[in-house]
N, C-alpha and C positions, 0 to 999 in steps of 0.2 A: 708272474705276468700280471696286469691290472684289467679288470674288467669294469662296465658301468650298465646299469639297467635302472629304469624306473622303478621296476617291482622285482624284487628278488624272491623266491620262493624257495624255503628249505623243506625238502622231502619229495621224493618221487613216487608217493604212495596215493591211493584214490583221491583224497583231500588236496594235495599239491598239485597233481597233475590237471584234476577239475578246476582250480582256481587261475591255473595257466592258460587252459582251454578258454575259460570263459572270458580272461582279460585279453590274451592276443598281445598284439603291440609289443612294446618294448619291456620283454618279461623274461628271466632267466630262471630255471630250476636246477638246484643243485640236490643232487641225489648221492649219498655216501656208498651205496653198492654200486657193482658193476651192470645192473639193468635196473630197470623201474618195477614198481609194485608193491613196495613196501610188505607188510604182513601178508599181500594176495599174491605174492611171489611163487613159483613152482620149481621143482626140483626134479631134474631128470637122471634117471639111473637104468641104463639097458632100455628095455620097453616100459619101464614103470614110469607114472607119471605121479611125483606127490606134490601136494601144496603144504602150506604152514599151516597145518590145522585142517579141518574139514570145511569146505566152502562150497556154498551154492548161491546162486543170485536169484532174490525175491525182492520184491520192492512193492510197498504202496504208493511210490511217486511214479504217475504214468511218464512225465516228463524225462526221468532218468531212465527209465525202461526204453522208452523210444530214441534216446540218445545213444544207447548201447546198441540197440539192434541195428540204427544207423551206422555205427562206426564199425560194428563187428563183421568181419566176411562172413556170410551165409547166416547171422543173427546167432541167437543162443537156442540151443537144445534144451528143449522143455520136456518133462516128466513127472509123474507123481513122487511125491517124496515116499520113502520106503524106510521109515526108522522105527526102532524097538527099544526097549528097556530090558535090562536083566534084572531081576529081584528075585529073592528067596528060591534060586537054583531054576529058574526058567526065564525064558525069553518071551514076552509078550509086547503087544503093539504099543508105540507111543501114542500120547504120554500115559504114565502110570496112573494119574489121578481119573481118567476115564477108561481104563482098562483093568481095574485091580480085581474085577471079578473074573478074571482068566488065571489067578493066581490057584493054583492046585488046594493050597491051605485053606480050608474052611473057615478056620478061626481069623486068619489075616483077613478075609474077605468080610467076615463078619465085623471085626474092629474097624475096618475102613469105612463100612457102609454106617456103622453106630456113630463113629466119630464124625462123617460128613453130614449125617441126620442131626447131631447134636451141636455142630459146629457154631460159634458165638456169632459168627458173621461180622459185618463191618471191619473187614478187612483195611479199608481205605483208613481206618483210625488207629491201625497197628503202631506201636511205639517204634518197631524196628522189623526186620525181615524175617526172623525167626517167630515173632508175635503175628507176623502177617500169615506165614505158613499155617501155623495152627489156627488163627482165627478162619481163614479161608475153608482149610481142608479138614479140620478135625484132627484128632490125636492118631488116629488110625494111620490115615495116608500121610500123615507128618513124620511118624516114627517108623513106618515100615519102607519109604522111600523119601520123601520130599526134604525131610531134614538129613539124612546120611549123604543124600547125593549133594545138596547143596553146601554141606560142609565140606564135603570133598573137592568139590567143584571151586569154592572160594578160598580155600584152605584157611579159614579164620574163624572168629566167634560172630555167627550171623545177627548177634545183637549189636555188632557195631555198623552193621549195614542198614541202610535206610530203605525206603520202599517207594520211591518217587520214579523207579524204572519199572516195576513188577506190571504194570497194565501191558506193557510192549512184549513182554517176554515169558511170562507164566502163564501157561493154559488153564483155564478154568476146569473145574471137576466136571465127573459126570453127570449128566442131567442139564447141563447149560450149554447150548449150541453157540459155537464160534466158528467164523470164517475169517481167513486171511485175506483181507481187501486191499486189493491190487490198485485200487484208484481212491483208496480212503483216507490217504495223507498221512495219518497215524498208524505207527507200525502195530500190529497184533500178533499174538502168540501164532507160532508155526503149528498148524494140524497135522494129523496123518495123512491127509488128503491134499496138502497143498502142493501147487505145481511149483517146483523149483527149476532153476535155470543153470546152464555151464556152456563154455564155449563148445562148438561143435568138434574141433580139433584142438590138441594140444590141453594143455593145464589152466588153471582159474586165471593164471597172470596173463593170458591173453587179450581179456576184457581191459586191462590196464595198458598193455602193450601199444594197443590200438590209438593211445591218445598223442604217442611221440610223434607221429609224422604232421600232427595238426598242431604242434606247439611252436613257438617262436624259437626257443632254445632250451637244451637240457645237457647239463655238465654232469657227466657220471664219475664215479670216484672221487666225489668232492665232499669229503666229510668235513662238517664247520668246526672248526678250533676255538675261534673268538668272534664275538659280536661286539663293535662298539657303536652304541647308540648316538654318542656325543656328536661322531663324525661320520655317521651311518655307513660304516663299513664292516664286511665279513672277510674273516680270513680263513681259508681252508689248512688242512694238516700238510697238504703239499706245498701251501706257500703262496698259492693263487688267492689274490686280493679282489673284493667287489665293492663297489660304491652302489649304494641304492637310496631311492626316495622314499619307498615303502617296502616293509620287510612283512612276509608272510611266512608263518613256520609252523611247520605240524609235528615239529619234535615235542616229546613229552616234557611238559611244564619244567619240572626239577632240573632237565638237563639242558633246556632253554635258559633258564635264570643262571644255570653254574657257567654258560659260556657266555654270557652278558657281563661286559667289564664293570658297567655302572650298576648292576642289579643291587638294591640294598640287603644287607644281610637279613632283615625282617621278612624280605619277601622270597629269599632262598629257603628261609627256616618256615615258612608257611608251605612252600613247594613241596619239602621233604616230609610234610604231614600227611599229604595226598597218598593214600593208599593204592596198590596194584597187586595184582596177582601176575607171577612169572610161570611160563610153561615150559615144559619138555615134551617135545613131539618126537615119540619114537616111529622111525621108518622102517616097515618090513616089506620086502620083495619077494612075491612067490615066483616059482618057475614055470608057473603055467596059468591060463585064467581060473578064477575063483569060481564055483559053481552057485554060490549065495547071491540073492538079488539085493540083499540089504545093502541100504547106504551108511546109515548110522546105528550103533549101538551105544546104550547111556547106561552106565554101570554105576551103581549106589555102593556096591559091596566094599568096604574098604580093603579087605584082603586082595582085592584085583586093582593094580596100580592105576591104569586110566579110567578115568571118569566118561570119556566118549572115545570110541573108536570109531573111525572113517573108512570104509571101504571105497578108495578113491575113482576105482576103475568102473564103479557101478553108476558114475555121475553123467556118462554119455556113452551112446553107441559106439563111438570112436575109441574110446578106452577100454572098452568091454572085449572089444577084436583085438587088443594086444596081447602078445604073447607072454608077457608078465603084468601081473597086477600088483598096485600099492595101496598098502595098508597105513594108515597113520592113527597112532595112541596117542592121545593127548594126557599129560600127566601135570596137574597144577603143583607148584612150590611157592611156599613163602616161608618167611621165618619161623611161622607157627606151624608147618607142617615139613618136616624133612622126609626125603623119599630117597631110598637105596637105588639110585639110578642102574646100577649094574643088575638089578633084578626086574626092570620093566620089562625088558623083551622077553625073558623066558617065562615070566608068569603072564604076559599077555597072550605069547602062543600057547600055553597051557590051556587058558581059558578059551581062546578061540577054537582050539580043539573040543573043548567039553562041549559048547554050543553048536558044532557043526560047521563051522565056518572052515576050518582046515582039518583035513584027515590024518596029515601027518606033521612031525616036527620038521621033517627034511623038503617040506615044501617052501619053506622059507630059505632062499639063495643067498640072501643080501639082508645085513641090518645097518641102520644108519641111526643119527638122530640130529634134531636141530632145537638149539635151545633160544628161547624168546624172553629176554628180560622184562620187558613192557607188554602183557599180552592182554589183560583184561583191568581196566580201571575199576576201582571199586567205589561205591556210591557210600561213604561214610556220612555221617550227619552234618559234619563241617564242610562238607566237599563244596557247596554251592558259593559260600562265603568266601573261601580261600580262591576259587576259581575268579570270581568276580574281582576281586582286589587285584590279582595279578593281571587280568587283563586290562584293568581302567590304567594300571601305571603303564603297561605295555603302549596302550593305545596311545597316550598322549605322547609317545614317542615314535609313532607310526609304525609300531610293531602289532601284528595281529596274529591271532591264533586260531586253528580249526584242525579237525580231524579227532580221532578216538581219544588220541592223546593230549591235542591242542587244545581239545575242550574238556577234557575228561569225563568223556560219556562213552556207555557202553552201546555203540553204534555198530552196524553192518557197513559193509564198503558202499553199497548203494545210497545210505544216509551220508556217507563221506562225500560223494560226489554232489549230492543235493546241497550240502553245506558249502562244498567248495565254490559251486556255481552262484550261491546265495553270496558269499563273501565278495566273489569277484563283481556282482553286481553292485554290492553295498560300496565298494572301494570306488568304482566308477561314479556313483552318485555323489559319496564324499569329496573325492577329489576331481570334480566336474571342471574341466577346463585346465586341469594341471596335467593330465594324464594324457599322453600322445597315443593311447591304445586305439587299434583300429574298432570297427564295428563289432558288436558282439557275434560270434559265431552263431551257425543254424544250430538250434538245440530241440 
């Protein structure tokens, strides 16, 4: 079967959905899965509700917050964030750099204090992410938590990572007051008392499922196999063919260029240089509600597989009341960090028992996992130039990219919504008079 649309959007995650929502008119969204949400999809097992990793909704963009509140029935359930870090055998409040004094080992506390006092400062002049950590926090905090945690998270040499993203993600040390700005425009690091949101019912995917009734058209189970920019067609694996005037892609850039028939070998090679971290999300279901109120535990110890553990049913009162509770354990994987996946679940359960989240091994009644190839884009030093060159070539052919892996930016779903809406507005301006799209929806 053949279809035609002025704008064809590849990807039914937060970015693709918001582009289509902002454009309306003659727009079709193609989503390769059987439902929308992308990396924000939820998985249901018994009474357990899992997300693909630990998700919560918080945004410095008031217009995005208003849109979600308007579309989501009942709005968001909001509560104070309850996050902890595990270090040196104890659980203390997040983040470590503000809470290290609670570590029982007096020598560690002394080293952290001395390191922070003697930190060289000028972190903005750091040559790479490792240098940034040492400059900003000093050797004590760096070596007792920040370096081992980030090596475990990013699964690679931190010297290969630039610092351009750190102001939005890395919390300041003890003595520096920070507040997450809900109307500040630019993202700030989450704090221990930040208010976070979650759907009042169901999993995190409910935030994105609400876009569907407001979209012109969405085709599910439609994985893109080939893109022809000369004839402006897209062919899916099932043989469906789509003719487009403008193409918007949220696919990872290397995958997009692989699917484009006319993509030059040089661009494909550049895209392959973009680095990313893959994720194994271990899913653990409890037979009864958990007694712990903690929402997140961040773990630097390399002997414990996950770098982050999310107790998902502490995300809302609706989930807390369910008979089974879901736990997600995130383990990053790369060519430089091999993981014995068979050991993740048992060692995670052992850890949860050791910190009092679980009392017995048999509290876990079901185990599963979810593998994510493209989980986190990595800010390597050559990333900006590569992305710019790819985007320029694509733009000359009426192809535009957005989203976490369309822009190769470490952004949350709220920023994906914002970027999707902004791209829709830009396309309206660029193609003014050519698009038959209806007036912009209420935002």
